[in-house]
C-alpha positions in Angstrom: 0.0 -0.1 -0.1 3.1 2.4 0.7 3.9 2.8 -2.9 0.3 3.4 -4.0 -0.1 6.0 -1.2 3.0 7.7 -2.7 1.3 7.9 -6.0 -1.9 9.3 -4.6 0.2 11.7 -2.5 1.8 13.2 -5.5 -1.6 14.6 -6.7 -3.5 15.3 -3.5 -0.9 15.6 -0.8 2.4 16.7 -2.3 5.4 16.1 -0.2 6.3 18.2 2.3 9.8 19.5 3.5 9.1 18.8 7.2 5.9 16.8 7.8 3.2 14.9 5.7 -0.4 14.6 5.4 -1.8 10.9 5.5 -5.4 9.7 5.2 -7.3 6.5 6.1 -8.6 5.5 2.9 -9.2 7.1 -0.6 -12.0 6.2 -3.3 -12.1 7.1 -6.8 -15.0 7.1 -9.2 -13.8 7.8 -12.6 -16.4 8.7 -15.2 -15.4 8.4 -18.9 -16.8 10.6 -21.5 -15.1 9.3 -24.3 -12.1 6.9 -24.9 -9.6 8.8 -22.7 -11.3 11.8 -21.1 -13.9 12.3 -18.2 -14.4 13.3 -14.6 -12.9 12.2 -11.5 -14.4 12.3 -8.0 -12.2 11.5 -5.3 -13.1 11.3 -1.6 -10.3 11.3 1.0 -11.3 9.9 4.4 -9.7 11.0 7.9 -6.8 13.2 7.0 -4.0 13.5 9.7 -0.6 14.8 10.1 2.4 12.9 10.9 4.0 16.1 12.2 6.7 15.7 15.1 6.8 19.1 16.0 4.4 22.1 16.4 6.2 24.0 13.7 5.7 20.8 11.3 2.1 20.8 12.4 1.7 24.3 11.5 3.0 23.9 8.0 0.7 20.8 7.4 -2.3 22.9 8.3 -1.0 25.8 6.1 -0.5 23.6 3.2 -3.6 21.8 3.5 -6.1 24.6 4.5 -4.5 27.6 2.5 -2.5 26.2 -0.4 -4.6 23.0 -1.5 -8.0 24.2 -0.5 -7.9 27.7 -1.4 -5.0 28.8 -3.6 -5.3 29.3 -7.3 -1.4 28.4 -7.5 -2.7 24.8 -6.5 -5.2 24.7 -9.4 -2.5 25.9 -12.0 -0.4 23.2 -10.7 -2.9 20.3 -11.0 -4.0 21.8 -14.4 -0.5 21.5 -15.7 -0.6 17.8 -14.6 -3.9 17.5 -16.6 -6.4 17.7 -13.8 -8.6 20.5 -14.1 -10.1 20.8 -10.7 -13.8 22.1 -10.5 -14.2 21.2 -6.7 -12.2 20.9 -3.7 -13.7 20.7 -0.2 -13.1 19.5 3.2 -15.7 18.5 5.8 -15.7 17.0 9.3 -17.9 13.9 9.9 -17.7 12.1 13.2 -14.6 13.7 14.4 -12.6 13.0 11.3 -11.6 15.5 8.3 -12.4 14.4 5.1 -11.9 15.7 1.7 -13.6 15.7 -1.7 -11.9 16.5 -5.1 -13.7 16.8 -8.4 -11.7 17.2 -11.7 -11.8 16.8 -15.4 -9.1 15.2 -17.4 -8.5 14.5 -20.9 -6.0 11.6 -20.7 -7.2 8.7 -18.3 -3.5 7.4 -18.3 -2.7 10.6 -16.0 -5.1 9.5 -13.4 -3.0 7.7 -10.7 -1.4 5.1 -12.6 -4.4 3.8 -14.6 -3.5 2.5 -18.1 -5.5 1.6 -21.2 -4.4 -1.3 -23.5 -6.0 -3.8 -25.9 -9.5 -2.8 -24.7 -8.8 -3.0 -21.1 -8.4 -0.2 -18.4 -6.2 -1.4 -15.5 -4.5 -0.1 -12.4 -1.4 -2.0 -11.1 -0.6 -1.9 -7.2 1.8 -3.8 -5.1 0.6 -7.1 -3.7 0.5 -5.6 -0.1 -1.8 -3.0 -1.1 -5.5 -3.2 0.3 -8.2 -2.9 -2.2 -11.3 -2.5 -0.3 -13.8 -2.5 -3.1 -14.0 -2.0 -6.9 -16.5 -2.3 -9.8 -13.8 -4.2 -11.8 -12.2 -7.4 -11.5 -9.1 -7.9 -9.3 -6.2 -10.0 -10.3 -3.5 -11.1 -7.8 -0.3 -12.4 -8.7 2.9 -13.1 -6.3 4.3 -9.7 -7.5 1.3 -7.2 -7.9 -2.5 -6.9 -7.9 -4.3 -5.5 -10.8 -7.9 -4.0 -11.2 -9.2 -4.8 -14.7 -12.0 -3.0 -16.3 -13.0 -3.7 -20.1 -13.8 -0.8 -22.4 -17.5 -1.3 -21.9 -17.2 0.4 -18.2 -18.1 3.9 -18.2 -17.4 4.2 -14.6 -14.4 2.8 -13.1 -14.6 2.7 -9.2 -12.0 1.5 -6.6 -11.4 2.2 -2.8 -8.1 1.6 -1.1 -6.8 1.4 2.5 -3.9 3.7 3.2 -3.3 3.8 6.9 -5.1 2.1 9.8 -4.1 4.6 12.3 -4.2 1.6 15.0 -2.0 2.9 18.1 -0.6 5.8 16.0 0.6 9.1 16.8 -0.9 10.9 13.6 -2.5 14.1 14.8 -6.0 14.6 13.7 -6.7 17.7 11.6 -10.4 17.9 12.2 -10.0 20.2 15.4 -8.1 22.7 13.1 -10.6 23.1 10.4 -12.9 26.1 10.3 -15.4 25.8 7.6 -15.9 29.2 5.7 -19.4 30.2 4.6 
């Protein structure tokens, strides 16, 4: 799961110099509108920080609440990566900070490792990664797991576990989020 999380973090939670934001699980719903373009709805559950100091925690909060949630610079950066963000929001539910991102894309192969070949869409992850659910077919080998969808699918769905947070020192971010009207 760690390598898949790194891919996800490259889109949503870019690497920090001092700390990092992690999450419990993430789900994707990829609606295809032609052979390679469409819309992604990404739900991120239970965002937390692995900061080891107050300064690192402040940097993580600033990055999430100001840069990712509010800045035009973040939108421009993601557009350069082929992700035209239409919605980005945070909400607190049952004491956990969750996120939602909706974006358009013109090339499905720029969506977190999705590939298309010989009439199939597929996502390959390390064998130790936890696929919670999918509307595709999961094939497991000794070296990797792969989710397959044939080209008749117009919506590709999958949900992955990232971090269980059992006995963890990760700091909850929900108490620091102030929703603006």
